N, C-alpha and C positions, 0 to 999 in steps of 0.2 A: 504493500500500500504506500509506504513511504517512498519507495522507488518510483512508483507511478506518479505520485504527487510531485516529486522532484522533477520528473521528466516534463510534466505539463507546465510546471512553473518555469522551467528552463526555456521551453518553447515560447511561453508568453513573454519572458524577458528578452529572448532573442528577437521576437517579432517587434517588440517595442524598440529595441536597439536598432533594428533594421530601419524602422520608421524614422528614428532620430537621424540615422546616417543619411537616408534619402532627403530628409529635411535640410540637413547641413549642406549636402551637395547642391540642393536646389537654391539655397541662400547664396552659396559661393558662386554658382552659375549666374544668379541674378546680379550679384555684386560685380562680377567680371564683365557682364554685358552692360552694366550701368557705368563702368569706368569711362571717363571722357576720352575721346580719341586724342592722341598726342597732336599738339599744334606745333608745326615746324616753322621756324623763322623764314625758311624759304624751301620750296620744293622745285626740283628741276626734272622735266621729262625730256629725254634726249632721243632723237630719231635721225637716222641718216636717210636722206631722200635724194632722188634724181629728178630735178625739175628742168625740163627743156635741155637735157644733156649737161646740166650744171649740177655738180655734186654739192650738196648742202648738208650741214648739221643743223637741224631744227631744234630749238630749245624753247620749251614752254615753262615759264615761271609761274608758280602760285605762291602768294605771300599775303600776309595781313594788310589790309588797306589802312591808310591814315585818314582819320576823321576830317582832316583839312582838305582832302581831295588831291593830295600831291605826294608822290614817292620819288626819291632820288636814288638812282643806281650809279655804281662806279663801273666805268669801262674806259680804261686809259687809252688815249690815242697815241701816246708817246711813252714808251717804257722799254727797258733792256736795250737801249740803243735803236729800237725800231720806231718808225714814224708812220703816221697815217693808218693806224690799225683800225680806225673807224671805217676804212674802206672795205674791210672784210665783212661788215654787216650788210647782208643782202636786203633784208627788210626787217622792220620792227613794228609790231601792232599790238594794241590792247585788244583783248577778246571779250565779247559779250556786252561791252558798254561803249558809249560814245566818249571819246577823250582825245588827248593829243600826246604825241611822243616827240620829244626834241632831244638832239644829241649835241653836246658842246665839246668840240675837240680841245679847246684851250683848257677847260677844267677837268675833262675826262668824265663828265657827268651825263647821264641819260635821265631826263626828267619826264615823269609820267603824270599827266593831269587827267582826272576822272571825277565822276559825281561824288559828292560828299556822302559820308555815312554808309559806305559799302563795308561789308565784313571782310571780303577777300577780293583780290584782283588777280586776273590771269593776263600774262603778258608773253607774247611769242616773238621770237626773232630767229633769223637764220644766218649762219656764217658760211662764207665761201672762201676758197683759196684765191687770193688777189694777184697771183702771178701765173703765167702760163709756160715759163721756161723750166728746164729740169732743176731738180733740187740741188742746191749747193750751200756752202756755209753762210752765204749772205741772206738766206731766207729760212734757215732752220728754226729761228725764234718766232716765225710767223705761223699762223694756222696752215697746216698741210692737210687738205681734204681731197682725196682721190677715190675713184671707184674701189680700189683694192684695200685701202686703209686710210685712217686719219691719225694725225699726230699733232696734238694741240696742248699748249700750256694753259693752266687754269685761268690766268688773268686774261687770256684771249678767248676763252670759251664761256665763262660764266660771269654775267653781270651780277654784282653784289649790291644788296641794299645798303645805303649809307645810314647806319644806326650807331648810336653811341653806347655800344655794349662790348664787353671784352671778348665774348664768345658767341657763336651761332650754332643752332641745331639745323642741320642741312640733310635733306633727303634727295637721293638721285634715283631716277627711274629710267632704265635703259630699255628702249622699245625696239623690237625688230632685229635684234642682234642674235641670230641663231647660229649654232655650230655648223661648220667649223670656224666661223668668225669668232673672235674673242673681244672682250671688253676688259681692258687692263689699265690700272692707274695707281696713283700714290696711296690709295686707300683700300685696294682689294683687287682680286682677279676673278673674272668671269662670274660676277654677281649682278643679276638684273636689277636688284634693289640694294642700294647702299645707304645706310643711315649713319651719319657722322655727327656725333653729339659733342657739344661744348668745344668747338674748335675755334681758335682765334682766326679772324678774317684774313690776316696776312699769311697764316699757315695754309689756309684753304686756297688762297690765291697764288701760292707758290707750289704748284703740283703739276704732274704730267698726266695727260689722259690720251689713251690711244685705243684703237680698235681695228678689226679687219683681219688680215692674213698674217698676224704675228705668231711666232712659235714661242710658247711659254715653258721655261724649265724651272723646276722648283729645287731649292737647296734648303736643308735644315741645319742650323747651327745652334746648338744648345737649346733645342725645342723652339727656336724662332725661325720663321719662314723668310727666305730671301728668294726673289724671283728674277730671272733673266728673260727679257722679252726681245727677240730678234726677228728679223724678217728677211726672206730671200736667201740666196746662196752666197756665202762669203768666199772671196778669192783667196786671201792670205791666211785664213785660219778657219777652224770649224766652230760651231756653237758649243760643242763639248769642250774644246780648249778654253773658250771664254768662260764657260761655267766653272772649270777647274780654277782659273785665275780669279774669278769672283769669289769663290769659296775660300781660297787661301788668303786673299786680301781682306775679306770681311772678317775672317777669324783673327788674324794678327792685329787688326786695328781695334776690334772690340776687346781683345785681350789687353792691348796697350792702355785703353781708356778704362779698363775694368768695368765695361758696360755691355752686358748682354740683355738689356731690358727691352729692346725694340722688337716687338713680336712680328712686325711686317716691314719688309723693305723691298723695293723693286729697282731694277736697272734696265734701261731701254737702249737698244742699239738700232739706229736707223741708217741704212746704207744709201749712198747716192753715187752717181756715176761721175768719174773724173778721168780724163784721158792721161794726163801727165801729172806727176807729183802727188803728194798726199795732203789731205786736209782733214781736220777733225775738230769737233767742238763738244763741250760737255758743260753741264750746269747742275749743281747740287740743289735739291728741292726737298720738300717735306716728305719724309719716308722714302726718298728716292733720289736717283740722279739720271739724267737723260743725256744720251750721246748720239752724235751723228758722225759718220766716217765716209771718206772716199773708199769705194770698194774696188781696190786694184792692188797690184803687186808692189806698189811703192810704199804701202803702209806695212809696218811690221809689228811683231809682238812687243818689242820694247816700247813703242809708242802706246800700245794698249795698256801695258803694265803701268806706265806713267799716268795715263788718263784715268784708269780705274782707281789707282791709289789716290790720286789728287782729289777726284770727285767724291770718293767715299769718305775721305777725311773731312769734307765739308759738312758731313752729318754732325760733327762736333764743332769744328772751327768754321764759324760763319752761320751755323744754324743754332746749336745749343749755346755757343759763345757768340752772341749777336753783336754786330757793329752798332755803335750809337750813331755814327755818321758814316753811311755806307762807303762811298768812294774815298773819303778822307782816310779811312782805316783799312783800305785794301792792302796796304803794306803788311798788315797783320793777317787778315782773313785769306788773302791770296798768297802773300809771301811766305808766311809760316806754314801754310798748307803745302806749298811747293817744297819747302825745306824738309818737312816731315815725310813727304812722298819719297824723296831720295833716301832719307835716313831709314825709314821703315823697310823699303825695298832692299837696301843693302844689308841691314841687320838680319833680316829673315831670308835673304838670298832668294827672293821671289823671282821665278823664271831663271834662276842661276846667277843673278846679278848680285855682286858683293861690294867690298870696299873699293875696288878699282872703279866701279860704276859710280860710287859716291864721290870720289875725288874728281873723276871726269865731269860729273854734273856740277860740282862746285866751281870748277875751272870754267865751265861753260857759262855759269851765272856771272862770274867776274868779267869774262870777255863780252858777254851780251850786254851787260850794263855799261861797260866802257864804250861799246859801239853806238849807244844811243846819243843823239845830239842834245837831248834834254836830261842827261844823266845826273846833273847837279841842280835841277830846279827844286825849289822848296816843296814840301809835301802839300802845302795849301793849294798848289796848282793842279793836284789830282782831284778834279771835281767832275760832276756829271758830264758837262759839255766837252771838256778835254778828253776824258776817258773814253767816251762812246763815239767820238769823232776822229780821234788821232791814234793810229796804231802804236806809236811810240809811248804815248801815255798809257795805253792798255798793257804794255809790257813792263813799264817802269816799276809798279808796285810788286810784281812778281819777283823781278831780279833784286831790287833793293831790299825787300822784306826777307827773301830767302837768305841773302848774304848777311843781313843783320841777325837773323836767327842762328846762322852758323857761327858768327862772331860771339853772340851771347852764350850759346851752348858750351863752347869750349872755354870761354872766359869763366863761366860759372864752375865748370869742372876743375879748372886750374886753381881758382880762388878757394874752392872748398876741398881741394886735394882729393877730388874724386868722390866726395860724399854726395854731392848733388849735381844735377844737370838741368838743362832746359825742360826735360821731361817732367820734373817735379813742379816746375813753374806752371806748365800747361795743365797738369792735373789740379793744381791749386786754383788756377783760373777757371777751370770747368766747374769746380765746386762753388766758386763765387758767382758764376753765371747762373747756376741752378738755384741760387738764392735770389735771383731777380736782377742782378747787376748786368748792364750792358758794357761791352768793351769800349773803352775810350782811354785817352791819355792818362787820366787820373787813376783809373783802375790798373792800367799797365804798370805805372810807376809804383803804386802802392804795393803791388805783389812782387815786382822785380827787386825792390829794395830789400826783400827778405833774403835774397840770394846775392845781390851786389849792392851793398849799402852806399858805395861811392857813386854819386850821380855822374861824375866824369867817366867812370869806368863803364856805366850803362851806355852813355853816349847818345841818348835818345835825341836831345836837342840838335846835336851835330849831325848825326847820321840819318835821322828821319825827318825832323822838322825842317832843318836847313838844307838837307840833301848833300852834305859834305861826304866825300868818298871815305870808306873805311881804309885805314892805312894797312893793307894786307901784308906788306913786307914786314912791318913791325910786329903784326899779329902772328905771322908764321914763325918769326924768330923767337917770340915769347913762348910759343907752343913747342918749339924744338922741331919744326917741320921744315923739310928741305923744299926749296922753291927755285924757280928760274924767272928771268925778267923779260925775255924776248918771246913774243908770240904773234900769231896771226889772228886778226879780228875779222868777223863777217861784216861786210858793208855793201848793201845793195847799191847804194850810190845815187838813187833817185827815188822819187815818191810818185805814187799814182793819185788820181782823183778817187772819189769814193767808190765808184763802180769799176775801177781799175781799167778804164778804157783810154786814159790819156796820161802822159807824163806831165806833172805840174811843177816839179822841182828836181834839179840835178845838183849833186854835191860837187863843189869845185875841187878839182884835182883827183877825183875818184876814178876807179877803174871803169865805171859806167861812162863817165864823161870822156875818158881817153878812148873808149871803144866806139863812141859816136852817138850816145844817147843825148837828145836835146829836149829842152822844155817845149811842150806843145805837140810832141810826137803822139800820134794815135797808135794804140796798142792793138795789133791784129791777133797776135798769139804770144804766149809766154810759157816758159818752163823755168821755175825758180825753186830751188831747195832752200827755203828760208832757214837761216841760222847756220848753214853749212858752207864755209868758204872754199871747200874742196870740190864742190859741184858747180859746173859751168852754167851760167845764166844764158838762156837762149830766148831771144826776142825777135819778133817780126813787127817792125814799126812802119807806119805810113807818114810821109812828110811831103807836102806839096804834090800829092798824087803819086809819089813814087814809094815803092817798098824797099825797106832796108833790113837786112839780116844782121843781127848784133850778137856776138859771142864774147863773153868775158868771165873771169873768176871774181866773184864779189868779195874782195878782201883788201885789207891793208895791214901794214906792220905796226906794232905798238910795243912800248916798253912798260909792261905792268907785271906785277908779281902773281904767278900762278903756281900751284903745287906740282911737284914732281910726282908722277903716278908710279911710285916704286914700292917695294915690299916694306921698307922701313916706315914710310908715311902711312901705309895701310894699317900696319900694326900699331903705330903711334896714335891713330885716331880712335882706336878701341870702340868700334861700333857695337 
């Protein structure tokens, strides 16, 4: 009897418990269904379309309306040295309401006017490629939109609302991109819906977006994903070789910074055709860096090693450690990045390159700086206009900064008797940057005096601000390094106009002048190995309707101290 009663009682309790469970589940479902849908600061829907044989990227924006009936978007007409980027906008329209759209090239603003008291607005625009010639280094920072693929930087693709907030919540919807096409970018790979939460506007606007016939390779480094996106068949190397290089480079750099925190990183490689010589470009971005290369036999693995190491280092120098004044501090963000490219490659013997490569690279920096006609201009002249319009100003901070880093590194090592090096300073600087400090003169000197208390020994005012040359002969002697004074410098001897179709200046007494190059000559063809005085320059010039074939070696003699690349020096540098 007791057993039967217990059984009935248990059934009753079980039934009641089941009812409670169903009740709880019902309440939870109701609560979930009643949760308000997330409101995004901006949502983009991206579609690739063919309109009258014109390839377009169509972007539909959905964002909260302003009660005043006006929203201002940012779309710069002039940035990264590119101009007239507004020409890439094929059309721009408000959807579903009457209103006006105006674009201001000077301010980089897109102004939307619409009826007041709307809840949301929808705005659609389409981007086109605004050039019809083959891809080369002069256009790789512009939107590239072709039937086979697209390759666009974020500030060229997405108009951003001008709002006074530190971060944005952004949703991306990729429509119509079906396998084998890929969608790949700084925030993910092959995701049709991407939700990017609490991202600073400048970080979102510094990203790469690509799609189409790219090949995506995945690498895992300490549970973090690194992707390599390439397209086409490469002449000088295989994607597998580049994957190996990327894995090695990423590993040693993350180990150097003691930073394996980044769960996602991508590298893109876009090829372009070039008959003679080699060209390459790269730029470090949010969670990524993007590269473009001439796809021919003139480019080699050493160039790739350099570019991969340089651009990956920007993940810390220039990105985590941000410049307070961009161009003015390129001597640091580009110059120190260049120095650590050579140092890390040599120290870890990436692609078999060691101490001899490091010495050769430092000597090249010395010679390249000496060859610049502006080598001693003050750092204040490295501004936006000069840097993005003058090739010599583009090179100056790389050479000057790399040599200054070389000088500081071994001065710190000698002063501390090997206890410290520039590596310690860089890690300290990264920690300061992670606390919210941007890189500037004050931050640099504050932390450098921890290693070199003597301001004269630091030499910042002389070598960076004033542009005075580092006395390398004295430096080499103090370090016990063997050197020589006679060397050959690269000197092209003339300058092109911006699109390299005309000679606008000839250096008096140069090999170019002696070979017959004249100001005003029209350039029909050229073969130039920039930076290499041992490779002959070949030019076909037009003057007064006549063609002239010009051949010469772009070099001149100079008396400057460079290191002997011998075993004793290689051992003395202790990489």
